[in-house]
Each structure stands twice: as structure tokens, then as C-alpha cells.
C-alpha positions in Angstrom: 2.9 1.0 3.1 6.4 -0.4 3.4 7.7 -2.0 0.7 11.3 -0.5 0.1 12.5 -4.1 -0.4 10.5 -5.8 -2.6 10.4 -2.6 -4.9 13.7 -3.4 -5.5 13.2 -6.4 -7.6 12.5 -5.1 -11.2 11.5 -6.7 -14.4 13.7 -5.3 -17.8 10.6 -4.9 -19.4 9.3 -2.5 -16.6 12.2 -0.6 -16.9 12.5 -0.4 -21.0 9.0 0.7 -20.7 9.6 3.5 -18.7 12.5 4.6 -20.9 9.5 4.6 -23.8 7.0 6.8 -21.6 9.7 9.4 -20.1 10.6 9.9 -23.9 6.7 10.5 -25.2 4.6 11.7 -21.9 1.7 13.8 -22.4 -0.8 14.2 -20.3 -2.8 16.6 -22.3 -2.4 20.1 -19.9 0.3 22.6 -20.2 3.0 23.0 -22.6 6.9 23.8 -21.3 6.4 27.4 -22.4 3.0 27.8 -20.3 2.5 30.8 -17.4 2.9 27.7 -14.8 6.6 26.8 -16.1 9.3 26.7 -13.0 6.7 26.1 -10.4 7.7 23.5 -8.0 5.1 21.2 -6.0 6.1 19.9 -3.0 4.6 15.9 -3.0 4.2 14.5 0.5 4.2 10.6 0.7 5.0 7.8 2.4 8.8 5.7 2.5 7.7 3.6 -0.4 7.3 6.1 -2.9 9.7 5.1 -5.9 8.8 6.5 -9.5 11.5 6.7 -12.1 13.1 9.4 -12.7 12.9 9.6 -16.5 9.0 9.8 -16.1 9.1 12.3 -13.4 11.6 14.2 -15.7 9.0 14.0 -18.8 6.5 15.5 -16.6 8.4 18.4 -15.4 9.3 19.0 -19.2 5.7 19.0 -20.6 4.2 20.7 -17.4 6.7 22.6 -16.1 6.1 21.5 -12.7 9.0 20.1 -10.9 8.0 17.3 -8.3 9.7 17.9 -5.0 8.7 14.6 -2.5 9.0 14.9 0.9 8.7 11.6 2.6 7.1 11.1 6.3 7.0 7.7 7.1 4.9 4.6 6.4 1.1 5.8 6.0 0.0 6.3 9.2 2.8 8.7 10.3 2.2 10.4 6.9 -1.8 11.3 7.8 -0.5 11.9 11.0 1.8 14.8 10.3 -0.5 15.8 7.3 -3.3 16.4 10.6 -0.6 18.2 12.6 0.3 20.7 9.8 -3.1 21.1 8.5 -2.9 25.2 9.3 0.5 25.6 7.7 0.9 22.5 5.2 4.1 21.3 4.3 3.8 20.2 1.3 0.9 20.9 -1.9 -0.3 17.6 -2.9 0.1 14.2 -0.5 0.0 10.5 -2.0 -0.1 7.3 0.5 -3.2 8.2 2.9 -4.8 4.7 2.7 -8.2 3.2 3.4 -7.2 2.6 6.7 -6.3 6.0 7.7 -8.0 8.0 4.9 -11.2 8.7 7.0 -9.1 10.3 10.0 -7.5 13.0 7.3 -11.1 13.8 5.7 -12.8 14.3 8.9 -9.8 17.0 10.0 -10.0 18.7 6.6 -6.9 17.9 5.7 -7.7 18.2 2.0 -10.0 20.2 -0.8 -12.2 18.9 -3.0 -10.9 17.9 -6.5 -12.1 15.5 -9.6 -9.4 14.6 -12.1 -10.5 14.4 -15.6 -8.5 10.9 -15.1 -10.6 9.6 -12.4 -13.4 8.1 -14.8 -10.7 5.8 -15.8 -10.8 3.5 -12.9 -10.3 5.5 -9.8 -13.7 6.1 -9.0 -14.1 2.6 -8.2 -12.6 3.2 -4.9 -13.5 6.6 -4.0 -14.9 7.1 -0.2 -16.0 10.7 -0.3 -18.4 12.8 -2.0 -16.6 15.4 -1.9 -13.9 14.0 -3.9 -11.2 14.8 -1.9 -9.2 11.7 -2.3 -8.3 10.1 -5.7 -7.5 6.5 -5.5 -3.9 6.2 -7.2 -3.5 2.3 -6.6 -4.2 -0.6 -4.0 -2.1 -3.2 -2.2 -4.1 -6.0 -0.6 -2.4 -7.1 3.0 -2.3 -10.8 3.3 -0.8 -14.1 5.2 2.2 -15.1 2.9 4.0 -18.7 3.4 7.1 -19.9 2.7 6.1 -22.6 0.3 9.1 -24.8 0.3 9.2 -24.8 4.3 6.4 -26.5 4.1 7.0 -28.8 1.4 10.2 -29.7 3.1 8.5 -31.1 6.1 5.7 -32.5 4.4 2.9 -30.2 6.4 0.2 -28.9 3.8 0.6 -25.0 4.3 -1.8 -22.8 6.3 -5.1 -21.9 3.9 -7.2 -19.8 6.6 -7.2 -17.4 9.6 -8.2 -20.4 12.1 -5.4 -22.4 10.5 -2.9 -19.7 12.2 -4.5 -20.7 15.4 -4.1 -24.9 15.0 -1.5 -26.2 17.1 0.3 -28.0 14.1 1.4 -24.2 13.2 2.4 -23.7 16.9 5.5 -20.8 16.7 5.9 -20.8 12.9 3.9 -17.1 12.8 5.4 -13.7 13.0 2.7 -10.6 12.6 2.9 -6.8 12.9 1.6 -4.5 15.5 -1.5 -2.8 14.4 0.0 0.0 16.5 3.0 0.8 14.3 2.5 -0.5 11.5 0.0 -0.4 8.4 0.4 -3.5 7.5 -0.3 -4.7 10.6 -3.1 -2.5 11.4 -4.9 -4.0 8.1 -4.6 -8.0 9.0 -6.3 -6.4 12.7 -9.1 -4.7 10.5 -9.2 -8.2 8.7 -9.5 -10.1 11.5 -12.2 -7.6 12.8 -13.9 -8.3 9.7 -13.6 -11.7 9.3 -14.6 -12.9 13.2 -16.8 -9.7 14.1 -16.8 -7.3 16.6 -17.3 -9.4 19.0 -15.0 -12.1 17.6 -11.8 -11.4 17.0 -10.0 -10.7 20.3 -10.8 -14.3 21.1 -9.2 -15.0 18.1 -6.5 -13.1 18.7 -6.1 -14.8 22.3 -6.2 -18.2 20.4 -3.3 -16.8 18.1 -1.2 -15.5 21.7 -1.3 -18.8 22.7 -0.3 -20.5 19.6 3.3 -18.8 20.0 2.5 -15.6 17.5 5.4 -13.3 17.3 4.8 -9.8 16.9 7.3 -7.4 16.0 6.8 -3.0 14.7 7.2 -3.2 11.4 7.1 -4.8 8.1 10.8 -4.9 7.2 11.6 -6.4 10.2 8.6 -9.1 9.7 9.2 -9.8 5.9 13.4 -9.4 5.5 14.3 -10.7 9.1 12.1 -13.4 10.5 10.3 -14.6 7.6 12.5 -17.8 5.8 10.9 -17.2 2.6 12.3 -13.5 2.2 16.2 -12.6 1.8 16.7 -12.4 5.7 16.3 -16.2 5.9 14.7 -16.1 9.4 12.8 -19.0 10.9 9.2 -18.0 10.4 7.3 -19.2 7.5 4.5 -17.7 7.7 4.1 -13.9 7.6 1.7 -10.9 6.7 2.6 -8.9 3.9 0.9 -8.2 0.5 -0.7 -10.1 -2.2 1.4 -8.9 -4.4 5.1 -10.2 -2.6 5.4 -13.3 -4.3 6.1 -11.5 -7.1 9.5 -10.5 -5.4 10.6 -13.8 -4.5 11.0 -15.6 -7.8 13.3 -18.4 -8.0 15.7 -19.6 -9.6 13.3 -22.2 -11.6 11.1 -19.1 -12.7 8.6 -20.0 -10.1 7.9 -18.3 -6.7 8.6 -19.4 -3.5 6.0 -18.0 -1.9 2.2 -17.7 -1.4 -0.3 -15.3 -0.6 -3.3 -16.9 1.2 -6.2 -15.4 -0.7 -8.7 -16.4 2.1 -6.8 -13.5 4.6 -6.9 -10.3 2.3 -7.8 -7.2 3.4 -7.6 -4.0 0.6 -5.7 -1.5 1.2 -6.5 1.5 -1.2 -3.7 4.4 -1.5 -5.0 8.0 -2.6 -3.7 11.1 -4.1 -5.5 15.0 -3.1 -4.9 18.0 -2.6 -3.5 19.7 0.2 -6.3 22.6 1.5 -4.2 25.9 1.8 -1.3 25.0 0.0 0.4 27.2 -1.9 0.1 25.5 -5.4 -3.2 24.3 -5.5 -4.0 24.5 -9.5 -0.2 23.0 -10.2 -1.2 20.5 -7.3 -3.8 19.6 -9.2 -1.8 18.8 -12.2 0.1 16.5 -10.4 -2.9 14.5 -9.2 -3.7 14.4 -12.9 -0.4 13.2 -12.9 -0.5 10.1 -10.4 -3.9 9.1 -11.9 -2.4 9.2 -16.0 -1.8 6.3 -17.8 2.1 7.8 -17.8 2.3 7.1 -14.4 0.2 4.1 -13.0 2.3 1.7 -15.7 5.1 2.3 -13.2 3.3 1.3 -10.4 3.6 -2.0 -9.9 7.7 -2.6 -10.3 8.6 0.3 -8.6 6.0 0.0 -5.3 4.5 -3.2 -5.5 1.0 -2.1 -5.7 -1.6 -2.5 -8.3 -2.8 0.4 -10.0 -6.2 1.6 -9.5 -6.5 2.5 -13.4 -8.1 0.3 -15.6 -6.1 -1.1 -18.5 -2.5 -1.0 -17.2 -0.8 -4.0 -17.6 1.0 -5.5 -15.3 4.5 -6.9 -15.5 5.0 -10.2 -16.8 4.7 -13.4 -14.2 2.5 -11.2 -12.0 -0.9 -13.0 -13.1 0.6 -16.1 -12.0 2.5 -15.2 -8.6 0.7 -12.6 -7.9 -2.8 -12.1 -8.9 -5.1 -9.5 -7.8 -7.5 -11.3 -4.8 -10.7 -11.8 -5.9 -12.8 -11.0 -3.0 -10.4 -9.4 -0.6 -12.1 -8.3 3.4 -12.8 -4.4 3.8 -14.5 -2.2 6.5 -16.4 0.8 5.8 -14.5 4.2 6.5 -16.8 5.3 9.0 -16.2 2.1 10.7 -12.5 2.1 10.8 -12.9 5.7 11.6 -15.2 4.5 14.8 -13.6 1.6 15.9 -9.2 1.7 14.8 -8.4 3.5 18.3 -10.1 1.2 20.3 -9.2 -1.6 18.5 -5.3 -1.1 19.2 -6.0 -0.6 22.3 -7.5 -3.6 22.9 -5.2 -5.9 21.0 -2.3 -4.4 22.6 -4.1 -5.3 26.2 -4.2 -8.6 24.4 -0.9 -9.1 22.8 1.4 -6.7 25.0 -0.4 -6.6 28.1 
């Protein structure tokens, strides 16, 4: 996922809570005097990783484990790098392989089996592997977002469905990301496959193309440059982004300037796992425990603009109204995504770029 622009928005409450957690972090693992003290664990992740330094420092003080972060692009690039280096892993633990790419990582044997004692707090709801090689850390639904102010000014009802995007009254108003180069772009493509089926999605995209849809390489370009509802003040009032994006677009009146269309949401789950063949397997498992813990999970919404996988974690003020978790997002089985992903991307490129 690419959420660097969204995570710049912070709430004072979230930061204050992070400070409290940093002072009292206790994960039930080794103490600072444990024989594992002083060990560094390399966490391989995507570019949208963000966590309060106070919480990381508290984990190191409590466990003796220092987390060194190695960023590797978006979820697709991260997965590809992990596969290419599986014989000689570039780290010990990985976070950020999402449900659109997880099946590839599992098929390639990137991760080893590990069931965290924290998994029964909710992450097991999103388990996709009977060998428990991946643990769900967070989820972030990809949805069409609209600039509500634009439509109010034009006296035009905002689109409310996939079909609306192909309606001539919304011609030239939509920007989406390429599924070949963007994780949310791929999620949106998978959402159309889930909606229209393997025999119907190409016909839908043909209609979108005829209706003037603009495609760009990634989320940052689409959201911060082309979308009219963000800081970029672009010309397109419809964009593919996240269900949580409106939480970053709160106006002076305390209301969000944008809205996610719930009927277009496709669920992405992000996972963490211990890298097979890593040099710090035991400590890597403790890092997975940490990522699933209450102490880390409470920081996830305000820092990475996704929803925590752990049950009972309170969301920042305003999220319930501005960015509620979609109740019925679409999804495809991991094995179906693995079997069809490359073919669908190739067909999409022929349709939109050919």
C-alpha cells in the first residue's frame, strides 16, 4: 500500500497515547537482561511503514531486540524482492505482503510456520494459510473515493456504484492506478473481477475507457496530483484510494471533504511472517508478536491509515463517522488471485494501454 501522504495527518490523542504506551510497554517476553538482548532484527517492509519511535524504543528496552527497518517499495515490489532473495534472505521478518500477493509468497516458500500467542486476539480471522506462515497485522479496503464538494457545487449526485463510473454524466472525471504497477490499482481490478466475473470484467473496463477514465502508475500520483479532493487540487473528483482516506481530509468544519463508496470496496489484508532461512528466527518471532500486540496495534490507524487486525483496538476520534470499516467488502480467494492475477493484468494492459 502507498499511504505516505495520508499518514502525515496525526491526531493529538493518538500521539499522546503512543507516549503512554512507550512508557509502559510490556509484551510478556524476554526482559532487557535476557540472553537475547542486543540482537538486531531486520524488518523488511513497504514504503508506507510508519511507527512511533517511542513504541519501538520501548520494545527494544523490554525485549533487548532492536528493529532495523528495510523498505522495499510497495507491496508488489516487496513480495517480488522476498521471492528473489529467498535463498539468502535480506532480513529476518517481513511485514506488508498483502492479500493480493500473499499466495505468491506462500507458493515460493518465503515464510516459515509460526503461530503467535497474540493471533487469537483477532488476526486469525484473516488467516489464509493452514501452515500459519502469515499473521494478519492490519486491513485497508481499497474503494472509489469522491470529492463531495465538487459534486455539491455542480448540483450532480456523486456516483454510488461501479456502474455509475461508466455513466456518461461522469465522463472524464475518474482517475485510477494501473494494476501492473500499483497495489491499490490491482485491488480495484480484482474488485471488478469479483463484481462482474471473469467473463464480464473486461466489458466493464471497456466502458470505463470509453467514458474517459485516466490511468496513472501509482496511488500518490492519482491521489495527490489528479484528485480534486486532496491537497493536490487536481481536476478529477473520482479516484481509487482507501476507505480510510476521508479521515485525512477533514475540513475546518470538522467534516470530511471526501467519501468512500462502500459498494466498490475490495479488502486488502497485510501480513507479517518470519522469513525462512533468516539468521534471527527466534527474535523474529518476538517481532511478529510485537506487531500483533495491543501496544503496536493501537498505533496503526494514525500512523499507517489502515485498520488494526486485533479486536478491541480503539480507532482515532472521527474515524467512526469519516472512515468506518466497510461492512461487506468484496474479496477473492487467495488461490484464485494466484491463478488469475498475471493473466488479468495482461488483459487489462491490452484493453487500456494497447
